[in-house]
Structures are given as C-alpha cells and as structure tokens.
C-alpha positions as CSV (number, residue, x, y, z in Angstrom):
1,M,5.2,32.9,-54.0
2,K,3.0,35.9,-54.7
3,R,0.1,33.8,-56.1
4,L,-2.4,36.7,-55.5
5,K,-0.2,39.4,-57.0
6,G,-2.4,42.2,-58.5
7,R,-5.4,41.4,-56.3
8,T,-6.9,43.8,-53.8
9,A,-8.4,43.2,-50.4
10,L,-10.3,44.9,-47.6
11,I,-9.9,43.6,-44.1
12,T,-12.2,44.8,-41.3
13,G,-11.0,44.8,-37.7
14,G,-7.6,45.2,-39.3
15,G,-5.9,47.2,-36.6
16,R,-4.8,44.3,-34.4
17,G,-5.0,40.6,-33.9
18,I,-6.2,38.4,-36.7
19,G,-7.1,41.3,-38.9
20,A,-3.6,42.9,-38.7
21,A,-2.0,39.5,-39.3
22,T,-4.2,38.8,-42.3
23,A,-3.4,42.2,-43.8
24,L,0.3,41.5,-43.5
25,A,-0.1,38.0,-44.9
26,L,-2.2,39.1,-47.9
27,A,0.3,41.9,-48.6
28,K,3.1,39.4,-48.6
29,A,1.2,37.4,-51.1
30,G,1.1,40.4,-53.5
31,V,-2.2,41.9,-52.6
32,S,-2.9,45.6,-52.2
33,V,-4.8,45.9,-48.9
34,A,-7.2,48.4,-47.3
35,V,-7.1,48.0,-43.5
36,V,-10.3,49.1,-41.8
37,A,-11.2,49.5,-38.1
38,R,-12.8,52.0,-35.6
39,N,-9.4,52.8,-34.2
40,E,-7.7,55.0,-36.7
41,D,-4.3,55.0,-35.1
42,Q,-4.1,51.2,-35.2
43,V,-5.0,50.9,-38.9
44,V,-2.7,53.7,-39.8
45,D,0.1,51.9,-38.0
46,V,-0.7,48.5,-39.7
47,A,-0.8,50.2,-43.2
48,A,2.5,51.9,-42.5
49,R,4.2,48.6,-41.5
50,I,2.9,47.1,-44.7
51,R,4.2,50.0,-46.8
52,Q,7.6,49.7,-45.1
53,K,7.9,46.2,-46.5
54,G,7.3,47.5,-50.0
55,H,3.6,46.7,-50.4
56,E,0.6,48.9,-51.1
57,A,-1.7,49.6,-48.2
58,F,-4.4,52.0,-47.2
59,A,-6.0,52.8,-43.9
60,F,-9.7,53.7,-43.3
61,R,-11.5,54.4,-40.1
62,C,-15.0,52.8,-40.0
63,D,-17.7,51.7,-37.6
64,V,-18.9,48.5,-39.3
65,T,-22.3,48.8,-37.6
66,N,-22.9,52.1,-39.4
67,S,-24.3,51.7,-42.9
68,R,-23.1,55.1,-44.0
69,D,-19.6,54.5,-42.8
70,V,-19.6,51.2,-44.6
71,R,-20.8,52.6,-47.9
72,E,-18.3,55.5,-47.8
73,V,-15.3,53.2,-46.9
74,A,-16.3,50.7,-49.6
75,M,-16.4,53.5,-52.1
76,A,-13.1,55.0,-50.9
77,A,-11.4,51.6,-51.1
78,R,-12.6,51.1,-54.7
79,E,-11.3,54.5,-55.6
80,A,-7.9,53.9,-54.0
81,M,-7.4,50.4,-55.4
82,G,-9.6,50.3,-58.4
83,Q,-11.7,47.4,-57.1
84,V,-12.0,45.1,-54.1
85,D,-11.4,41.4,-55.0
86,I,-11.2,40.0,-51.5
87,L,-13.2,40.9,-48.4
88,V,-12.2,39.6,-45.0
89,N,-15.0,40.3,-42.4
90,N,-13.0,40.1,-39.2
91,A,-14.3,42.9,-37.0
92,G,-15.7,41.4,-33.9
93,T,-16.4,41.8,-30.2
94,A,-17.5,39.6,-27.3
95,T,-19.0,39.7,-23.9
96,S,-19.1,36.9,-21.3
97,G,-21.1,35.9,-18.3
98,P,-24.1,33.8,-17.4
99,L,-27.2,34.5,-19.5
100,A,-29.0,36.1,-16.5
101,R,-26.3,38.8,-16.4
102,V,-26.2,39.6,-20.2
103,T,-27.9,42.9,-20.8
104,L,-29.9,43.8,-23.9
105,E,-27.3,46.5,-24.7
106,E,-24.5,43.9,-24.6
107,W,-26.5,41.5,-26.8
108,N,-27.4,44.2,-29.3
109,H,-23.8,45.4,-29.5
110,V,-22.3,42.0,-30.1
111,M,-24.9,41.3,-32.8
112,A,-24.3,44.6,-34.5
113,V,-20.6,44.3,-34.7
114,N,-20.3,40.5,-35.5
115,V,-23.3,40.0,-37.7
116,T,-24.6,43.3,-39.0
117,G,-21.0,44.5,-39.9
118,T,-20.5,41.3,-41.8
119,F,-23.8,41.8,-43.7
120,L,-23.1,45.4,-44.5
121,F,-19.7,45.0,-46.0
122,T,-20.6,41.9,-47.9
123,K,-23.7,43.6,-49.4
124,A,-21.5,46.6,-50.3
125,L,-18.7,44.7,-52.1
126,L,-20.1,41.3,-53.2
127,P,-22.1,42.5,-56.3
128,D,-19.1,43.9,-58.0
129,M,-17.2,40.6,-57.4
130,V,-20.0,38.7,-59.1
131,D,-20.1,41.1,-62.0
132,R,-16.3,40.6,-62.5
133,G,-16.6,36.8,-62.2
134,W,-14.0,36.6,-59.4
135,G,-14.0,37.3,-55.7
136,R,-13.3,35.9,-52.2
137,V,-15.3,36.6,-49.0
138,V,-13.9,35.1,-45.9
139,N,-15.8,35.6,-42.7
140,V,-14.1,35.1,-39.4
141,A,-16.5,33.2,-37.2
142,A,-15.4,30.9,-34.3
143,L,-15.7,27.4,-32.9
144,S,-18.6,28.9,-31.0
145,G,-20.3,29.3,-34.3
146,L,-20.3,25.5,-34.7
147,R,-21.2,24.4,-31.1
148,G,-22.5,25.8,-27.9
149,T,-20.1,27.3,-25.3
150,R,-21.0,28.3,-21.8
151,Y,-21.2,31.9,-20.6
152,V,-20.9,33.4,-24.1
153,S,-24.5,33.2,-25.3
154,A,-24.5,36.5,-27.3
155,Y,-21.1,35.8,-28.9
156,T,-22.1,32.2,-29.7
157,A,-25.4,33.2,-31.2
158,S,-23.6,35.9,-33.3
159,K,-21.1,33.5,-34.7
160,H,-23.7,30.9,-35.5
161,A,-25.4,33.7,-37.4
162,V,-22.1,34.4,-39.3
163,V,-21.8,30.7,-40.3
164,G,-25.4,30.6,-41.5
165,F,-25.0,33.8,-43.4
166,T,-21.8,32.4,-45.0
167,R,-23.6,29.3,-46.2
168,S,-26.6,31.1,-47.5
169,V,-24.6,33.7,-49.5
170,A,-22.3,31.0,-50.8
171,A,-25.3,29.2,-52.2
172,E,-26.3,32.5,-54.0
173,V,-23.0,33.0,-55.7
174,A,-22.2,29.3,-56.5
175,G,-20.8,29.1,-60.0
176,T,-20.1,32.8,-60.4
177,G,-16.3,32.6,-59.7
178,V,-16.9,34.1,-56.2
179,T,-16.6,32.0,-53.1
180,V,-17.8,32.7,-49.5
181,N,-16.3,30.8,-46.6
182,A,-15.9,31.1,-42.9
183,I,-12.9,30.4,-40.7
184,C,-13.9,29.1,-37.2
185,P,-10.9,29.4,-34.8
186,G,-11.0,28.6,-31.1
187,Y,-9.3,31.0,-28.8
188,V,-6.6,33.0,-30.6
189,N,-3.8,34.9,-29.0
190,T,-5.3,38.3,-29.6
191,P,-6.2,41.3,-27.4
192,L,-9.9,40.2,-27.6
193,T,-9.0,36.9,-25.9
194,Q,-6.8,38.7,-23.3
195,E,-9.8,41.0,-22.5
196,T,-12.1,37.9,-22.2
197,V,-9.6,36.3,-19.7
198,A,-9.3,39.6,-17.8
199,R,-13.1,39.7,-17.4
200,I,-13.1,36.2,-15.9
201,V,-10.4,37.1,-13.5
202,E,-12.3,40.2,-12.4
203,R,-15.6,38.3,-11.9
204,T,-14.2,35.1,-10.3
205,G,-11.0,36.1,-8.6
206,R,-9.1,33.4,-10.3
207,S,-5.5,33.8,-11.5
208,F,-5.0,34.8,-15.2
209,Q,-3.5,31.3,-16.0
210,D,-6.4,29.5,-14.3
211,A,-8.9,31.6,-16.2
212,L,-7.1,31.0,-19.5
213,E,-7.0,27.2,-18.9
214,T,-10.7,27.2,-18.3
215,L,-11.3,28.9,-21.6
216,L,-9.0,26.4,-23.5
217,H,-10.7,23.5,-21.8
218,Q,-14.1,24.6,-23.1
219,T,-12.9,24.1,-26.7
220,G,-10.5,21.2,-26.1
221,Q,-7.5,23.4,-27.0
222,F,-4.0,22.7,-25.9
223,R,-2.8,26.3,-26.6
224,L,-3.9,29.7,-27.9
225,I,-3.8,29.8,-31.7
226,P,-1.3,32.3,-33.1
227,P,-3.1,34.9,-35.2
228,T,-0.6,34.3,-38.0
229,E,-2.0,30.7,-38.4
230,V,-5.5,32.0,-38.9
231,A,-4.2,34.5,-41.4
232,D,-2.4,31.8,-43.3
233,A,-5.7,29.8,-43.5
234,I,-7.5,32.9,-44.8
235,V,-4.9,33.5,-47.5
236,Q,-5.2,29.9,-48.6
237,L,-9.0,30.4,-49.1
238,C,-8.3,33.4,-51.3
239,R,-6.0,31.6,-53.7
240,Q,-7.1,30.3,-57.1
241,E,-6.4,26.8,-55.9
242,S,-9.3,27.1,-53.5
243,A,-11.8,28.1,-56.2
244,D,-13.9,25.0,-55.4
245,V,-14.1,25.6,-51.7
246,N,-17.4,27.4,-51.1
247,G,-19.8,27.6,-48.2
248,E,-17.5,25.9,-45.8
249,A,-17.1,26.7,-42.1
250,I,-13.5,25.5,-41.4
251,P,-12.7,24.8,-37.7
252,M,-9.4,25.6,-36.2
253,D,-9.2,24.2,-32.6
254,G,-5.6,24.3,-31.8
255,G,-5.2,20.6,-32.3
256,G,-7.9,19.6,-29.8
257,L,-10.4,18.1,-32.3
258,D,-13.1,18.7,-29.7
259,I,-16.1,19.6,-32.0
C-alpha cells in the first residue's frame, strides 16, 4: 500500500547500503526521492533503478560536511520535487582501533560526516516542514549511540551525538506535525561493515569470519542485519500512523537484546 503517495524525501548516503535500500523502499511506498551522496555514479545508479520501477527519483552529488554543498542540494531538491517532506540522514563513516591509535584527523572526519552532516541537512530542511505542519526526520544512528563499544571511540561518540541531537530537535518541534527520530541498528550487512571487518583482518591477522563474529559478539547479535530491514523501519516512522512517535532512538540489534 502506498500510504505515503505524494510525499517527497531526501536520503543522504543514498548510493549504497541502508541509504539505497531506504530510497527504494520509500519509492515503493509512493514517495518521490532525491538520492544524495558523494559518489555521483552510485546515486545516479540508484535513481535509475528507482525510475525503472516506475517511480520518480533524482540524484545529487553532495559532501554532507560542506555547508555550501548542503544548501545547494537542499535548494535543488526543493526545485525538483516542490518540497522535501522526509529527510533521512544516513550518510556515515567509521574508523576502528584502540583510542591510542585514533588520530585527530580520523576523529574530526567521523564527527564531520556523522554529526555535522546530520546537523546541516536538518537545519536546511526542517524549517519548511514546520511551516507546512508535516514532516519526518529520521537519523540513522547505531547501537553504539546507546552504549559503549570497544575500539570505535570516534564512531561511538558521533552516534551518541546523533541520538542527543535527535532528542533535542524532537523536543523543539513537538506538536508541530513534524517528528524527529533515530534508528539505532547494530552491524548491518553493508559495505561500511565489510570495510570495518577488513580493517580488523588487516590489523590482527584473523580470518574474515573470526573478525565478523567478534563484531557481532560486541552487540549481542546473531547475524548481520539486512539493510532492507532497517529501511522498512525507517519507512514505518515516516507514515502517518507514527505521528505520535517523536524523539525516540529505536534499537535494532539483530535479535540479540543486548543493550
């Protein structure tokens, strides 16, 4: 059922993984989507796949840490779709290793992508949602945003910041018809997770499977979460039936219940 038919959405980090799955799921629900990422080839491909299924989609290249890029893409998306009703802040990056090995450059990069990018796009698009009296912002955080996780101090700190940002902005918009929530998945079967496992293999000499099981054990997971499941949860938060869900950080731990 296309319960969101006629709505519009912008998804950052939309070229692969959770972002691509979310763009496809929202389009299936009747939403016109703007797919945004640094890799232009990836977002063009995702938008083309959506259009092949008979839905409206646009692709925009954007560095979410660059305020000028964000302003220009927000304006271009509004021009292309008329307005932006739904914002999914999914763009993210990670680094791993003991704190002593984390460089300032790595720390700043993780914070810029995961936190500043979320701030910039929310600031650019939220006021219009409030003015219209309807809108949905869904921030993709992580289980690491709800607890501490070893060897990912920068990533964990950034996702805690995303959760705190979500709750604060949700309090600002309460009662306006706009909701702001966060999805907090554990490890998802995405290229970012594969890259994280590969770094562990490189640094420790473990097998890929051993490194993956170590990651899953940290969050109590039994499996990697398919990105389509995260996308389905995001779509549910965007529906009218979720109008009273605001300021929540919803965990998805692959069934482990270790939180």
